[in-house]
C-alpha angles and dihedrals in degrees: 000000000000117000103242093191090073094056115102128190130180113275096020110159121228096248095036115117126197110231101174136014108194134190132170116282116271089244087070090059090041091062090054091048090050090053090052094052093045089053092047090049091052091053091051092048091049090050093051093047093049092046096047101037104033136054094225093100095051092076107052091183094055126108093240093055092048093047092050093049092049094048093048091046091051092048092049090048090052091051091051090049089048091052093048091049091049091053093047091048092048096047099042098043099094140161116204115196116193134173089266110032150351120253116196122193117194116190106208107188125326099300105027125080129173121199124189134169139202128199114230093235091064093060115114102173141354124204135174132207135189116195131173138027098277092045091052094046097046095034102236132129147131132306119199122198115197129197134190088270117073090215095056107075127144120209123195102199125204097349126155121258095005094181091057092047092050092049092049093050090052090050091051090048092053092046091049093049091048091049091048093049091048091051091048093050091048091051091050089049092052092049090049091050093049091048091049092051090047092053091048092052094054113103116248 
């Protein structure tokens, strides 16, 4: 298991501890890989059919041969770019859950990244859902974190064991609320003590 204490992210507070580092399930990347191999297989099949059942490949200096090679090369290049984009999107899409907040990083394209965060005390509800045959077999799904605002919603898409993740986030929320209330009560108690000592020190 990876040591989460060694992970650093920008803006990490001194006492902040990473509890979970989440990425999409490997099946999500597997579907993209399957699409790549299907596309590559179709190119190979098309090449074999054209070579065996047409005369376009007999003349390597002809326009038809050159056009076919260029088109197939462009399609293969597109598939490689698609595969690279799928890997970057899979690896850089992360959800960091700490004992204080949730930081979500959404990689949108190769050169655009959106990062957002949510404090644990703003959480109103957490739910999980598993839909579909593959999701049920490989135990991945979606976790939705709701806040008081309808616009502020966090979605953990295609992550493993979504019910466990949802339960853990709720536990962290309750711990954070309890710690915050304890700190507030302690501050009020200190203020009351200071005020009491001040009143006692006043001359009658």
